[in-house]
N, C-alpha and C positions, 0 to 999 in steps of 0.2 A: 314487234310484229309487222311484217311487211304488208303494205296494202296491195291490192290488185294492180293499182297504178304503178307502184314501184316495181313489182314483178314484171309487168309488161315493158317498162322502160329498160329493165335489166336485159330482157330478151332482145329488145330492139338495139341496145348498145352492142350486144354480142354479135348481132347479125349485120350491123352497119358496115358497108364497104368503104364509104366515103369518110375519111378521117375527120373532116370538119363537122359533118352530120353527127358523127359519134360524139364529139365534144359538146355539141349543142344538146344532144340527148342527155349527156351527163349533167349539164347545167339544169335541164328540166328535172332530172332526178333529184338534184340538190335542192331545188325549190320545193319538191314534194316532201323531202325530209324536213325542211324548215316549217312547212305548214303542219306537219305532224308534231312539231315541237322538238325534233331532234336537231337542235341548233348547233351543237358542237360538231356533229357529223356533217351538217350542211356547210358550216364554215370551213371545215377541213377540205371538203370537196371543192368549195369555191376558190380557196387559195391556189390550188393547182390550176384551175381553169383560168383564173385571172392572169397568172404568169404566162400561160399559153396564149391567151387572148392578146396580151401585150406584145408577144413575139409575132403572132400571125397578123395582127391588125385587121382582122376581118370584122366588118360592122355587125354582121348577124351574131357571131359568137360574142362579141363585146356587148351587144344588146342583151343577150341572155345573161351574161355575167352581171350587168347592171340591174336587170329585173330581179334576179335571185338575191343580189345584195340588198335590194330594197325589201324583198320579202322577209329576209332574215331580220332586218331592222324592225319591220312591222310586227313580226311574231315574237320578238324579244320584248318590245315595249310599246307597240302601236306608235312607233317613233315618227314624228313629222318629217325628219330628214329623208325618210323613204321616198317622199314625193320627188325630190330632186333626182334620185336614182331612177325612178320610173320615167321621169321626163327625158332623161338621157337615153334610157332604153328605147323610148318611143322614137326619138330622133334617129337613133342608130338603126332601128327596125325600118324606118321610112327610107333611110339611106340605102339599106340593103334590099329594099323592095319586098320585104317579108310581110305580106298583108295579114296572115294569121297571127303572127307575133304582135303586130300592131294592135289587133283586136284584143288580144290577151292583156297587153300592157294597159290599154285604155280601160279595161275592166278593173284592173288594180288601182288605177288613178281614180276611177269613180268610187271605189271602196273608200279610199282616203278622204275624198271630198264629201262622201256621205257622213263619215265619222266627224268631220269638221263642219257639217251643215252648210257646205258651199254648194247651193242648189244650181246656179247657172252652169258651173263647170261640170257638175255631175250629169245634168240633163244633156249637155252637148256630148259628153263622152259616151254615155250609154247608147245614144243614137248612132254615133259614129262606129262604136264597137259592133253593134248589131248589124250595121250596114256592111262592115268588112268581114264579119265572121260567117263562114259557111255553115250550113245546117248541121254538119257533122263535126264542127269544131267545138267539141263538148266542153273543153276547159274554159274557153272564152265565154261560151254561152251560159255555162253554169255560174261563172263569176258575175256576169252582168245580170243574170236573172236573180241572183241573191241580192245584189244591190237594189234592183227594182222592187223586189219583194219587201225588203226592209224599208225602202223609201215610201212605198204605198202604205205600209203598216203605220209608219210615222205620220203619214198624211191622213190617216183615218179611213182609207178605202180598203176594207178587209177583203172584199171580193177579188179585186185585182191583185192584192197582196198574196192571197192564197194561190191564185193561178200562177203567179211568178215563182212562188215557193215550189209548187209542183214541177214547173219547168226546170228549176235549179236541181231538184232532186233527180229528175229523169236524166239530165245531162251528166250529173255527177255519178250516177249509177252506171251510165254507159261508159264513163271514163274510168270507173273503178276507184274513184277518189273518195276514200273514207273520211279524209280530213275536211273536205267540202261538206259532206253530209253532216259531220259533227258540227261545223260552223253553222249550218242551216238550222239544225235542231237547237243549238244554243241561242241563236238570234231570235227564233220564234219564242223560246221560253223567256229570254231576257226582256224582250219587248212586251210580252204579255204581262210579265211581273211588274214592269215599270208602269204600265197602264193601271193595273190593279192597285199598286202602291200609290199612284197619283190620286185615285179616287179615295183611298183610305186616308190619305193626308188631309183631305177636305171633309173627312167624317162620313164618307159614303162607301165604306169598305164592303166587299162582297166575299163573305167567308167561303161560300161554296166554290166560287170561281178561283179563289186563292188556293183552296185545297186541291182542285184539279190541276192548277198551274204548278203547284209544288210537286205533284206526282210527275208532271212532265219534265220539270227541271231535274229531278232525281233520275229519271229515265235517261236524260241527256248525259248526266255524269256517268251512268253505267255504260252507255254507248262509248263514251270517250275512253273509259277503262278497257273495254273489250277491243276497241279499234287501235289502241296504243296512242291515242292523241293526248299530247301533254302541253300544247302551246297555251299561253295566257291563262295560267291555272287559277288566278283569283277571280276570273270573270263569272264562272258558273256559281260558286258559293255566294258571291255578293249580289250580282245582278239577277240571279235566279232565286236561290234558296233564302238568303238573309232577308230580303225585302218581303218575301211572302210569309216568312215566319213572324215578322212584325205584324202583318195584317191578321195573322191567325192568333196573335196574342201569346206566342211562344217566346217570351222575352229573353229567357236565359239562353236558349239556343241561338237566337238571333244575335245577341250581344257577343257570344263566344265566336261566332263567325266573323263579325265585324272586327273583333280584337285580333283574330288570327290572320285575317287576310287584307286588312286595310292598307298596311304598309306595302305589301306586295302589289296591291292594286295600283297604288301611286307609282311604283316603279315600272309597272307594265303599261303606263300611259293613261291611267284613269284619274289623274289628279283633278280634272275638271268635274268629276263626280264626287269628290271628297265631301263637299258641303252636304250633299244629299245623304250620303251614307252616315256621316257623323250626326246629322239631325235625326236620322232614324234611330241611331244608338242612343241619343239623348232621350227620345221618347221611351225607349226600352228601359233606361235607367229610371225614368219617372214612374213607369208602371211597376217597377221592382222596388219602389219606395226608397230611391236613392237620389234625393233632390240635389245634393251637392254635385254628384257626378253628372246629373242631367243638365244643371246650369253650366258646368264646365264645358260639356260637349256642345251645348247650344251656342255658347260664346265662340267656341272653335269653329263651328259650322258657319256662323255669321262672318267670321274673318275670311272664310274660303269662298264666299259667294261670288266675288269678282271673277273667279276662274271659270264659272259656269257660262255656257253659251246656248244650251238647248232650253227653250222656253218651258218645256214640260218639267225638266229638272228644276228650273227656277221656281216654278209654281209649286211643285211638291215640297221643295225645301222650305220656302217661306211659309207654306201652310202648316207644315209640321212644326216649325219654330213658333208659329203663332199659338198653336195648341200647347206646346211645352211652356212658353212664357205665361200663358193664361193660367195654367194649373200651378205655376210657381208664384202666382199672385202679382205678376208684373204686367199690368193691364196696358200700359202705354206701349211697351215693346210688343205685346201681343197684337195690339191694333195696328201698329206700324207694319208688322210682318203680314198680317192678314190683308191689308190694303195692297201690299206688294204681291201677295199670292194671287189675289183676284185679278190684278193687272196682268201678271204673267200668264195666268190661265187664259185670259182673253187674247193675249198675244199668241199663245200657242194655237188656239182655235183659228186665228187669222192666218198663221203660218201654215197650218194644215191645208187650208183652202189654196194658198199660193203654191204649195208643193203639188197638190192634185192637178192644178191647172198647168204647171210647168211640166210635170211628168207626162200628162196626156198630150200636150203639145209636142214634146220631144219624140213621142212614139207615133204621132199622127202620120198615116200613110205607110208605115212599115208593115210588112206582111208577116213579120216574125213574131209578133206579140201573141201570147197564148190566150188573150182575151180581148 
């Protein structure tokens, strides 16, 4: 199913008189396909564009090729090597003097830095991108707004987060970008599920909130199906539905989702969250009266802890393991993980304050902020 964005690009390609502009539009179209999960089609288109860019040696076209190459890596597996391709795209866009393209690339670099919790780089990039992007540069502004919405949600500032989500939605709608709206809906659902799961791991689960969030996650999956979005397919089942099913006590369904999607999630770049997912599955096994499987998963989760870097994930994983080991009668291990959970939760609250301060400082004086 072609998005309105792809249809618009097709029309622009057909109408373009300048051959170089036509090829840049083709690259933009390949990027749109990658974001929809049509990676084979995107790679096929990129191969032809790369050959042409090597012959033409035009920095603007080569910048587009590098950007799309990075997008394909990102949507195949949230690959860290995408950053090097984005950095090259930015340097080439600067060489070409293409300010709108610079803003767009900076938005993508900020996305990767948010995923890796690199706050200083993210803050600098969103400020520069918003400074460079014109008010009608919907692609760049939607991308940056989504990063800021997610960052403010992580920082615990829901009011600013909601304002930036609304800005992202408005720009994505103006662009006709269904894949951006899909990403927005997923991120809202996933971050809400993560927060509810964190509370539940500490024994403070909110069943009503979990039920509402589950309906939201399922609605996101339906939107993806209707819009033809198929990128990073393990994210919605695990980050949305499975974690919420654990909170709701639907152990069999949650376990089935973890079993079905965990390997793919690792391949798609979520290895740093394996410990949390496996700890949740251990809890499910315990509630299903399968102590042997629970202990096996708890041990596996403990081995994966070093890969985690987000303090909320660390806190949730340790808290869940503490409860698993306590119910298995392993008091020493339970106390050990509970102490680590409490420390990680305190670190998370501190990091939220730092993120709020850094984001507010990055946006200070800009007239483009929605709030």
